[in-house]
N, C-alpha and C positions, 0 to 999 in steps of 0.2 A: 477545612480544605474543600476543594472542588472535586466533583466526580469526573471521571474521564469524559463523559458526555458534555459536561459543562466546560471543560478545558477546550474540547474540539469546537463547541458552539462559539465560545468567546474568541477563538482563533479564526472564525469565519468559515469553518469547514461545512460542506453540505452534509445533510444527514445520510447515513449509509443506505444503500439500495438493498433490495432483497437479495439473499444469498443465491449465487449461481456460479457456474463455471465459465460463463461467457468472457469475462475480462481476462481470466487466466489463460484462455485459449485464443486470445486475440480476435474476438468476435467482430461483428460489424462496427464501423466507425462510431456509431451512435450508442454503443454498449456502455453502460455505466462503469466507470473506472478503467476503461480501456486506455492504453497509452497511445496517443496519436501523434506524438512528436518526440524529439530527443530529450525526454524527461528521465528522471531517476526515480526508481521505485524499490521499496523493500517488500518482498512477497514471501508468503509461506508455502508456495507451490513446491512440488516435489522434483521439478527439473527445470532447466533453463537453457534456452538457445535463442539466437537472434530472431526477433519477431514473435516470440512466445506469447507476449501480452500485448501485441499490436505492432507498433513501429519498430523496424529493425535497428534504428539508431538509438533506441532507448537503452538505458542501463538498468538492469534488474538484478538486485542483490537478494539471494535466498537467505532466509533467516528462520529461527524458531518463532513460534507464536509470541513468546515472551519478549524476544528481541524486536519483533515487528511492533508490538504494542508500545514498548518503551521508546522506540524510534518515532512512532507517531506522536507520542507525548512531547518528545524532545525536539522534533522537527529536523532531526538528523539521526544517522545510525547511532544507537545508544546501547549501553550495557543494562540489561533489565535488573541486575542486582542493585543498581542505584535507586530503584523504585520499590524494592521489597523490604 
């Protein structure tokens, strides 16, 4: 089997940036992982409102860390129990 890092790399994902709160708080437009258009995101933040992670037209779904990780592997919102 592949590691999660290998799955992401083969899918063409960019390597993760350094941990910070900038994207979760809708930092400047050049912030790593900030949503700058009407995209969909699964996040582990503790609250949600329009513009929380950038663009007000983005759709942000709050999830547990397990659900966020499973969703990243699946490419859509996924049940983490399928990966345990």
